[in-house]
C-alpha positions in Angstrom: -31.2 -197.4 58.6 -30.5 -201.0 57.3 -31.0 -199.6 53.6 -28.5 -197.0 54.2 -26.0 -199.3 55.9 -26.3 -201.8 53.0 -25.4 -199.0 50.8 -22.2 -198.2 52.5 -21.4 -202.0 53.0 -21.7 -202.4 49.0 -20.0 -199.1 48.1 -17.3 -199.0 51.1 -14.2 -198.9 49.0 -15.4 -196.1 46.7 -16.6 -194.2 49.8 -13.3 -194.9 51.5 -11.3 -193.6 48.6 -13.5 -190.6 48.3 -13.2 -189.4 51.9 -10.3 -190.6 53.7 -7.8 -188.1 52.5 -10.2 -185.0 52.6 -8.6 -182.1 54.5 -10.9 -181.5 57.6 -8.5 -179.3 59.7 -10.8 -176.1 59.5 -13.4 -178.2 61.1 -11.3 -179.9 63.8 -10.1 -176.6 65.2 -13.4 -175.1 66.4 -14.2 -178.4 68.1 -10.8 -179.2 69.6 -10.4 -175.7 71.1 -13.0 -176.7 73.8 -11.4 -179.9 74.9 -8.7 -180.5 77.5 -5.3 -182.1 76.7 -5.5 -186.0 76.0 -9.3 -185.7 76.0 -11.3 -188.8 75.3 -13.3 -188.4 72.0 -16.0 -190.7 70.4 -16.2 -190.7 66.8 -19.7 -191.4 66.0 -20.2 -192.6 62.8 -16.5 -192.8 61.8 -16.9 -194.0 58.3 -13.5 -194.3 56.7 -11.8 -193.5 60.1 -10.1 -190.4 58.6 -11.3 -188.1 61.6 -10.4 -190.9 64.2 -6.9 -191.2 62.8 -6.4 -187.3 62.7 -7.6 -186.9 66.4 -5.4 -190.0 67.3 -2.2 -188.3 65.7 -3.1 -185.0 67.7 -2.5 -186.9 71.0 -6.1 -187.6 71.9 -7.6 -190.8 73.2 -10.2 -192.0 70.6 -13.0 -194.4 70.4 -15.0 -194.9 67.2 -18.0 -196.7 66.1 -20.1 -197.2 62.8 -23.0 -199.1 61.7 -21.4 -200.4 58.5 -19.6 -203.6 58.9 -17.4 -203.0 55.7 -16.5 -199.5 56.8 -15.6 -200.6 60.6 -13.1 -203.0 59.0 -11.7 -200.5 56.7 -11.7 -197.8 59.6 -9.8 -200.4 61.8 -7.0 -200.9 59.2 -6.5 -197.2 58.6 -6.4 -196.2 62.4 -5.2 -199.2 64.2 -8.1 -198.7 66.7 -10.7 -201.5 67.5 -13.5 -199.8 65.9 -17.0 -201.0 67.2 -19.8 -202.0 64.8 -22.7 -200.2 66.6 -25.5 -197.6 65.6 -25.9 -194.3 67.3 -29.4 -195.7 68.4 -27.2 -198.0 70.6 -25.0 -195.5 72.4 -25.4 -196.1 76.1 -22.4 -194.9 77.7 -22.8 -192.5 80.7 -20.5 -189.4 81.3 -17.6 -191.1 79.5 -16.5 -188.6 76.8 -15.0 -185.2 76.9 -16.0 -184.8 73.3 -18.3 -186.6 70.7 -17.6 -186.0 67.0 -20.4 -186.7 64.8 -19.7 -185.5 61.2 -21.9 -186.4 58.5 -23.5 -189.3 60.5 -26.4 -188.1 62.3 -27.8 -186.9 58.9 -29.0 -190.6 58.5 -30.7 -190.6 61.8 -34.6 -190.6 61.4 -35.9 -187.1 62.1 -38.4 -188.3 64.6 -35.5 -190.2 66.6 -33.0 -187.0 66.6 -34.1 -185.9 70.1 -33.6 -189.4 71.5 -30.1 -189.6 69.7 -29.2 -186.3 71.0 -30.4 -187.3 74.6 -27.9 -190.4 74.2 -25.1 -188.1 73.2 -25.7 -185.9 76.0 -25.9 -188.7 78.8 -22.5 -189.9 77.2 -20.8 -186.7 77.5 -19.0 -185.7 80.9 -20.2 -182.5 82.3 -19.0 -179.5 80.1 -18.4 -182.2 77.3 -18.8 -181.0 73.7 -20.6 -182.5 70.5 -19.9 -181.3 66.9 -22.4 -182.3 64.5 -23.1 -181.8 60.8 -25.9 -182.1 58.4 -26.3 -181.4 54.7 -28.1 -177.8 54.7 -31.9 -177.9 54.1 -35.2 -178.7 55.8 -36.2 -182.0 54.0 -36.3 -185.7 54.5 -35.1 -187.3 51.2 -33.6 -190.5 49.7 -30.8 -190.4 47.1 -29.1 -193.3 45.6 -30.3 -195.9 48.5 -29.6 -193.8 51.4 -31.7 -191.8 53.6 -31.1 -188.2 54.5 -32.3 -185.9 57.2 -31.5 -182.3 56.3 -31.3 -179.4 58.9 -31.2 -175.6 59.0 -30.6 -173.2 61.7 -34.1 -173.1 62.9 -34.6 -176.9 63.2 -31.0 -177.0 64.9 -32.2 -174.5 67.4 -35.5 -176.3 68.0 -33.7 -179.7 68.4 -31.2 -178.6 71.0 -33.8 -176.8 72.8 -35.5 -180.1 73.6 -32.5 -181.3 75.6 -32.1 -179.4 79.0 -28.8 -178.1 80.0 -27.4 -177.9 76.4 -25.7 -174.7 75.3 -25.2 -173.8 71.7 -21.4 -172.8 71.3 -21.2 -172.2 67.6 -22.9 -172.7 64.3 -22.1 -172.0 60.8 -22.5 -173.0 57.2 -19.6 -174.6 55.1 -19.3 -176.0 51.7 -18.4 -179.5 51.1 -14.7 -180.1 51.6 -14.6 -182.5 48.7 -13.2 -180.8 45.5 -16.0 -182.1 43.2 -18.9 -181.5 45.6 -20.8 -178.1 46.2 -23.3 -179.0 48.7 -23.7 -176.8 51.7 -23.4 -178.1 55.4 -24.7 -176.9 58.7 -22.0 -177.3 61.5 -23.1 -177.2 65.0 -21.1 -177.2 68.2 -22.8 -177.6 71.5 -22.0 -178.5 75.1 -23.3 -180.2 78.1 -23.4 -177.7 80.6 -22.3 -178.3 84.4 -25.0 -177.9 86.9 -22.4 -175.9 89.2 -20.8 -173.5 86.7 -19.7 -172.8 83.2 -16.0 -173.3 82.4 -13.3 -175.4 80.6 -10.4 -176.6 82.4 -7.2 -176.3 80.6 -5.5 -179.2 82.5 -6.4 -181.7 84.9 -3.9 -182.6 87.7 -4.2 -185.7 90.0 -2.8 -186.1 93.3 0.4 -188.0 92.4 1.2 -185.0 89.8 0.6 -182.5 92.7 2.7 -184.2 95.2 5.8 -184.1 92.6 5.6 -180.2 92.5 8.0 -178.2 94.7 4.8 -176.5 95.9 1.2 -176.9 95.8 0.7 -173.3 95.1 0.3 -173.4 91.2 2.6 -171.2 89.5 0.2 -170.2 86.6 -2.1 -167.4 87.3 -5.8 -168.7 86.9 -8.8 -170.1 88.6 -8.0 -173.4 90.4 -10.3 -176.2 92.0 -9.5 -178.7 94.5 -11.8 -181.8 94.4 -11.2 -184.3 97.0 -11.9 -188.0 96.9 -11.5 -188.5 100.8 -12.3 -185.5 102.6 -10.0 -184.2 105.2 -11.3 -184.8 108.7 -13.1 -181.8 110.5 -14.0 -180.1 107.2 -17.7 -179.4 106.8 -19.1 -180.8 103.6 -22.7 -180.6 104.0 -24.3 -179.1 100.7 -21.0 -178.9 99.0 -20.9 -179.6 95.2 -20.0 -183.2 94.4 -19.3 -185.0 91.2 -19.5 -188.8 91.1 -17.1 -189.7 94.2 -15.5 -186.1 94.6 -16.4 -183.1 96.7 -15.3 -179.7 95.9 -13.8 -178.0 99.0 -11.6 -175.3 97.7 -11.5 -172.8 95.0 -9.4 -169.7 94.3 -7.2 -167.4 92.3 -3.6 -168.4 92.3 -1.1 -167.0 92.7 -2.1 -163.6 94.0 0.2 -160.7 94.1 2.1 -161.9 96.9 2.6 -165.3 95.0 0.3 -167.0 97.5 -2.9 -168.9 96.8 -6.2 -166.9 97.4 -8.6 -169.9 98.1 -12.3 -169.6 99.1 -13.0 -172.6 101.1 -16.3 -174.6 101.6 -17.9 -173.3 98.5 -21.1 -174.9 99.5 -23.7 -174.4 96.8 -24.2 -173.5 93.1 -25.2 -170.1 94.3 -21.8 -169.6 95.7 -19.8 -170.8 92.8 -22.2 -168.7 90.4 -21.1 -165.7 92.4 -17.6 -166.5 92.5 -17.8 -167.2 88.6 -19.3 -163.6 88.2 -16.5 -161.8 90.1 -13.9 -163.6 88.3 -15.2 -164.2 84.9 -12.3 -162.7 83.1 -9.9 -165.6 84.5 -12.3 -168.5 83.7 -11.2 -168.9 80.2 -7.8 -170.4 81.7 -9.0 -172.1 84.8 -7.4 -175.3 86.1 -9.0 -178.3 87.8 -7.2 -180.2 90.5 -8.6 -183.4 91.7 
């Protein structure tokens, strides 16, 4: 890792000029479609800061780290963000990020430590959080121009994710290098940290203050809604209810129904209940909402 970071420190300007204007929109779209509005994204190994800046301009909250001190400085200048000098081996956050973007960074991870680093990413993601990662396509470990590379193919990616419980592969595809003078193939992988309770992505999070400003607590848009309580109403049984951090799930329902009234199912006490509810209303879960 030190040898590779030394390479980037010594060639920081050339690397920056060769990468910071590359058009990556076709790779952003598959990743961002899984994230809620104003999601918090970690750019893990941000390099020039190109992707950090792109996410920032799109309205997302972004944090970024890189192990090269020289590239950290250049990324700070480009993005205006306080990029941290840190290795992916040192990622220690817990349930913090909606998305982690590891574009062309984990290819410098030692192969026998990939599982460890993915476990760190998994831990840093919120439930239903999503990770994008890309590697040069292949199956070897190699060195080139002072840098160490860990290549990956489809089977190796599958075997790697299988070692981390509760990961779900969402997309995997091959692309050609986006730089005009390069022809290498890349494997792109998007996976998510599955929730214990059920499998969904909220389009929008509403806090209590926002809800109280609405003319009615009945949501106007048709969809699946969940009500999480930080302080539970008196007299409501909460034994075996699903909890997340300090919140308890008490109500879920489709709203509005045909009579424009909420159709809530209260006291969903277990994962089994939620799974049943999901199976019955699967077609609506792609546009579900979460109220907390």
